[in-house]
C-alpha positions in Angstrom: -5.2 -46.3 7.1 -5.8 -43.9 4.0 -3.4 -44.6 1.1 -1.4 -41.5 -0.2 -0.1 -41.9 -3.7 3.1 -41.0 -5.3 1.1 -38.7 -7.4 -0.6 -37.2 -4.3 2.8 -36.6 -2.9 3.9 -34.8 -5.9 1.3 -32.5 -6.0 1.9 -31.9 -2.3 5.3 -31.0 -2.7 4.4 -28.8 -6.2 1.8 -26.9 -3.7 4.4 -26.3 -1.0 7.2 -25.1 -3.7 4.4 -22.7 -5.4 3.7 -21.4 -1.7 7.5 -20.9 -1.1 8.4 -19.2 -4.0 5.5 -16.8 -3.8 6.4 -15.7 -0.3 10.2 -15.4 -1.4 9.1 -13.2 -4.9 6.7 -10.9 -2.4 9.6 -10.5 0.1 11.9 -9.2 -2.8 9.3 -6.9 -4.1 8.6 -5.7 -0.9 12.6 -5.0 0.4 13.5 -4.4 -3.4 14.3 -0.5 -2.0 16.7 -0.2 0.8 16.4 2.7 2.7 16.3 4.2 6.3 13.5 7.1 5.3 11.5 8.4 2.5 10.5 12.2 2.4 8.4 13.2 -0.7 5.9 15.8 -2.2 3.2 14.6 -4.5 0.4 15.9 -6.2 -2.8 14.2 -5.8 -5.6 13.9 -8.9 -8.9 12.8 -8.0 -11.4 12.1 -10.8 -14.6 12.1 -10.3 -17.5 9.8 -12.5 -18.5 12.9 -14.9 -14.8 13.3 -15.9 -14.1 16.6 -13.4 -10.8 16.7 -11.3 -9.9 18.1 -8.2 -6.3 18.7 -6.8 -4.4 17.8 -3.5 -0.9 18.6 -2.6 0.6 16.1 0.2 3.7 15.7 2.4 5.0 12.3 3.3 7.1 10.8 5.7 8.4 7.3 6.4 10.7 5.7 8.7 10.9 2.1 10.5 10.0 1.7 13.8 10.3 -0.8 16.5 7.7 -2.8 15.1 8.2 -1.9 11.5 7.0 0.8 9.1 5.8 4.3 10.2 4.1 6.9 8.0 2.4 10.3 8.4 0.6 12.3 5.4 0.4 16.0 5.9 -2.2 17.9 3.5 -0.9 21.1 2.4 -3.5 22.2 0.0 -6.4 23.4 -1.0 -7.2 25.4 2.1 -10.4 23.0 2.8 -7.9 20.1 3.8 -4.9 21.9 4.7 -3.5 21.1 7.8 -4.8 17.6 8.0 -2.5 15.0 9.2 -2.6 10.9 9.2 -0.6 8.6 11.0 -0.1 4.8 10.7 1.9 2.9 12.7 2.9 -1.2 12.2 2.1 -2.9 15.3 3.9 -6.1 16.9 1.0 -8.3 15.7 1.5 -7.5 12.3 -1.4 -4.9 12.0 -1.6 -1.2 11.8 -3.0 1.6 14.2 -4.1 4.6 12.6 -4.7 8.3 13.7 -5.9 11.3 12.2 -6.0 15.0 13.0 -8.7 17.3 11.2 -8.4 21.1 12.0 -12.3 21.2 11.8 -12.2 19.3 15.1 -9.0 20.3 16.6 -8.2 16.8 18.1 -6.7 13.7 17.0 -9.0 10.8 16.4 -8.1 7.0 16.1 -9.3 5.3 13.2 -11.4 2.3 14.5 -10.7 -1.1 12.7 -14.0 -1.0 11.1 -13.2 2.2 9.4 -10.3 0.6 7.6 -12.2 0.1 4.4 -13.5 3.7 4.3 -12.3 6.2 1.6 -9.2 8.3 2.9 -10.0 12.0 2.8 -12.5 11.4 -0.2 -10.2 9.8 -2.5 -10.4 6.3 -3.9 -7.7 5.0 -1.1 -9.0 3.4 1.6 -7.2 3.6 5.1 -6.0 -0.3 4.1 -4.9 0.8 0.9 -2.7 3.7 2.2 -0.8 0.8 4.6 -1.2 -1.4 2.4 2.5 -1.6 1.3 3.7 -2.0 5.0 1.2 -5.1 5.2 3.3 -8.1 6.8 3.6 -11.0 4.4 2.7 -13.3 7.1 -0.8 -12.0 7.3 -1.8 -13.6 3.9 -1.3 -16.7 2.2 0.6 -16.3 -0.9 0.4 -18.2 -4.3 2.2 -18.4 -7.7 -0.6 -18.5 -9.9 1.3 -18.0 -13.4 3.8 -16.2 -15.0 3.0 -13.5 -18.0 3.5 -10.5 -20.0 1.9 -6.9 -18.9 3.0 -4.2 -20.7 5.6 -5.9 -22.4 7.3 -7.2 -19.2 7.7 -10.8 -17.8 5.8 -10.8 -14.5 5.2 -13.5 -11.6 1.3 -13.0 -10.7 1.1 -13.4 -7.1 -2.4 -14.2 -5.5 -2.7 -12.9 -1.5 -5.2 -14.4 0.5 -5.8 -13.0 4.0 -5.4 -15.8 6.9 -8.6 -13.8 8.7 -11.5 -11.7 8.1 -10.3 -8.3 9.2 -9.1 -7.2 5.9 -11.2 -5.4 3.7 -10.3 -7.8 0.7 -10.7 -11.3 0.3 -7.8 -11.5 -2.1 -5.1 -9.4 -3.8 -3.5 -10.4 -7.3 -0.4 -8.7 -8.0 2.0 -8.5 -11.3 5.8 -8.4 -10.3 8.3 -7.9 -12.8 10.8 -11.3 -13.1 13.7 -9.3 -13.2 13.6 -5.8 -11.4 10.6 -7.2 -9.0 9.1 -3.9 -9.3 5.0 -4.1 -8.6 3.6 -3.0 -11.6 0.0 -3.5 -10.9 -2.4 -4.9 -8.1 -6.2 -6.1 -8.2 -8.0 -6.0 -5.0 -11.3 -8.1 -4.4 -14.0 -7.6 -2.0 -15.7 -9.8 0.5 -17.7 -11.0 -2.2 -15.2 -12.1 -4.6 -15.9 -9.2 -6.8 -12.8 -6.8 -8.4 -13.1 -3.5 -6.5 -10.1 -1.9 -7.3 -7.3 -1.7 -9.4 -3.7 -0.1 -8.4 -1.2 0.5 -10.9 2.6 1.7 -11.0 4.4 3.4 -13.7 6.5 5.9 -14.9 9.6 4.3 -12.9 12.7 6.7 -12.6 16.2 5.9 -10.9 16.1 8.3 -7.7 19.1 8.2 -5.7 20.1 4.6 -7.4 16.2 3.2 -6.5 13.9 2.7 -9.2 11.0 4.6 -8.0 7.4 4.8 -9.6 6.4 8.3 -10.1 2.9 7.7 -10.7 0.5 5.6 -8.8 -3.2 5.3 -9.7 -6.0 3.5 -8.2 -9.4 2.8 -9.7 -12.7 2.1 -8.3 -14.3 -0.7 -10.3 -17.9 0.1 -11.4 -18.1 3.5 -10.0 -15.5 5.2 -12.6 -13.5 7.2 -10.3 -9.8 7.3 -9.7 -7.4 8.4 -7.9 -3.8 9.4 -9.2 -0.2 10.2 -7.3 1.9 12.3 -9.1 5.4 12.3 -7.3 7.1 15.8 -7.6 9.6 15.5 -4.9 11.4 12.2 -3.3 14.2 11.8 -1.1 15.6 8.6 0.5 17.5 8.9 3.7 17.1 12.5 4.7 16.9 12.3 8.7 13.4 12.5 10.0 13.2 13.1 13.9 11.0 10.1 15.7 9.0 12.6 17.3 7.1 13.3 13.5 5.4 9.9 14.4 3.5 10.8 17.2 -0.1 12.1 17.9 1.5 15.2 19.4 3.0 16.2 16.0 -0.7 15.3 14.3 -1.8 17.9 16.9 0.6 20.5 16.5 2.6 20.0 13.3 5.8 20.6 15.2 8.3 18.1 16.9 8.7 20.0 20.1 
């Protein structure tokens, strides 16, 4: 029979406590903003390696559904992407189903699981990145790595490791404000354990009583490219018809 020392028991207890704390912190950050719906218009700036930029205007609608979050993104400009519509919906198993309508194809196409790590409409965001904020906490193992200061704010640093190999990242490390539970930064690592992307949230403003990041930037490490979303209009709790979150809406842009 193996002997379990007092030190081993204490270490086991500390590990379990750390995991429990990490899940609690992540849950507080994820559920920090209470709302029924979100409607927004944003300006998306894509910066190439040579420093040149291009811009896109998008509308986004989000609402809880029977299995979790649902989000629709509609591209308004420029002309070469206008009318493109994208839908992501949480599934009962904790994953996401995704569809896209491209005007050039004239039909709705489902995004295959093998495409989830691919670029979303030529940006630094992948399809997984778009839906990462709705990712079910139970899909990952969370660990509180340390506490440290980021941009003058005391933060928890949480590591999240997927429980299976279906997700495009091997781990994500997130900086969360200790007081307000704001997410300031996330580092995403590829399957080889190399840092692949960095996402940063900033310019938090009070919108209808909710602290909201007005700027979100994602940078691709080593590529010298980035995509920044500047929030121009955001409204909480405006009614959104359920029909918006359907493939029929993607195809027609109408709710009936």
